[in-house]
C-alpha positions in Angstrom: 34.1 39.3 -90.4 33.8 37.5 -93.7 33.5 38.7 -97.3 30.7 37.1 -99.3 30.0 37.3 -103.0 26.3 37.9 -103.8 25.4 35.3 -106.4 21.6 35.3 -106.2 18.9 37.9 -105.7 17.1 38.1 -102.4 14.5 40.9 -101.6 16.6 42.2 -98.7 19.5 43.0 -101.0 17.8 46.0 -102.6 17.4 48.2 -99.5 20.8 47.2 -98.2 22.5 48.2 -101.5 20.5 51.4 -101.7 21.5 52.3 -98.1 25.1 51.8 -98.9 24.9 53.7 -102.3 23.4 56.7 -100.6 26.4 56.9 -98.3 28.6 57.0 -101.4 26.8 59.3 -103.9 25.7 62.8 -103.5 22.1 62.4 -104.6 19.3 60.0 -103.7 20.4 57.2 -106.1 18.2 54.1 -106.1 19.3 50.9 -107.8 16.5 48.7 -109.1 15.9 45.0 -108.7 16.7 44.6 -112.4 20.0 46.4 -112.0 21.0 44.2 -109.1 20.0 41.1 -111.0 22.1 42.3 -114.0 25.2 42.7 -111.8 24.7 39.3 -110.2 24.2 37.5 -113.5 27.1 39.2 -115.3 30.2 36.9 -115.3 32.4 40.0 -115.3 30.8 41.7 -112.3 31.2 40.5 -108.8 29.3 42.1 -105.9 30.7 41.5 -102.4 29.5 42.3 -98.9 31.5 42.4 -95.7 29.4 40.6 -93.1 29.9 40.2 -89.4 29.3 37.0 -87.3 25.6 38.0 -86.8 25.0 38.4 -90.6 25.0 42.2 -90.5 26.2 43.7 -93.8 29.0 46.2 -92.9 30.1 47.3 -96.3 30.2 46.4 -100.0 32.2 46.7 -103.2 32.1 45.5 -106.8 34.9 44.1 -108.9 34.6 44.2 -112.6 36.8 42.7 -115.3 37.5 43.4 -118.9 40.2 42.4 -121.5 42.2 45.0 -123.4 45.2 44.6 -125.7 47.4 45.6 -122.7 46.0 42.7 -120.5 43.2 41.7 -118.2 42.1 44.6 -116.1 40.0 44.7 -112.9 38.2 47.7 -111.5 37.1 48.1 -108.0 33.9 50.1 -107.8 31.5 51.5 -105.3 33.5 50.8 -102.1 31.4 51.8 -99.2 31.3 51.0 -95.5 28.3 51.7 -93.2 28.9 54.8 -91.1 29.0 53.0 -87.7 31.5 50.5 -89.0 34.1 52.9 -90.4 37.5 53.0 -88.8 37.3 49.3 -87.9 39.2 47.8 -90.9 36.1 46.9 -93.0 37.2 49.0 -96.0 40.7 47.6 -95.8 39.4 44.0 -95.6 37.1 44.5 -98.5 39.8 46.2 -100.6 42.5 43.6 -99.8 39.9 40.8 -100.6 39.2 42.5 -104.0 42.9 42.6 -104.8 43.4 38.9 -104.0 40.2 38.1 -105.9 41.5 39.9 -109.0 44.9 38.2 -108.7 43.1 34.8 -108.4 41.2 35.7 -111.7 44.6 36.4 -113.4 44.1 40.1 -113.7 47.2 42.0 -114.7 46.2 45.3 -113.1 43.7 46.5 -110.6 42.4 50.1 -110.8 40.0 52.3 -108.9 39.0 55.9 -108.5 38.2 57.9 -105.5 37.2 61.5 -105.0 39.9 63.7 -103.5 37.5 64.7 -100.7 37.3 61.1 -99.5 40.5 61.5 -97.5 40.2 58.3 -95.5 39.5 56.2 -98.5 42.4 57.7 -100.4 44.7 57.0 -97.5 43.4 53.5 -97.3 44.1 52.8 -101.0 47.7 54.1 -100.7 48.1 52.0 -97.6 47.2 48.8 -99.3 49.5 49.5 -102.2 47.7 51.5 -104.9 49.7 54.3 -106.5 48.0 57.5 -107.6 48.3 58.0 -111.3 49.0 61.3 -113.0 46.1 61.1 -115.5 42.7 62.6 -116.1 39.6 60.6 -115.8 36.8 61.6 -118.2 33.3 60.4 -118.4 30.1 61.0 -120.3 26.7 60.1 -118.8 24.6 58.2 -121.4 21.4 57.8 -119.4 
């Protein structure tokens, strides 16, 4: 298995990303070509796929960066592994890759969130070194 950054748009990306996203979110979310192109073209967003030796996409995640007065931060987002590839180390490989990537980009801190109901994912994040913070996460949907 290898981890590849997606740096250019190809038509087969859209159904693959949408397939993964629908394993992650509770509703039928569909990303558009324009949204994928925006991610790929943004220098602070990095989309990665885990790919097997035959070129099959096993999972994906995104790493985003921003600067704050307290340092350069990285967020790992939208970590998802195809159903038949779960339990085979794909999520762990993707997450460890993202951590190394953030370190290579001189990030001071890597953060992520995960629903409490995603027990396997939460166990994985603790296993690779993340600490659960005692904080509240708030959001407001603007679209």
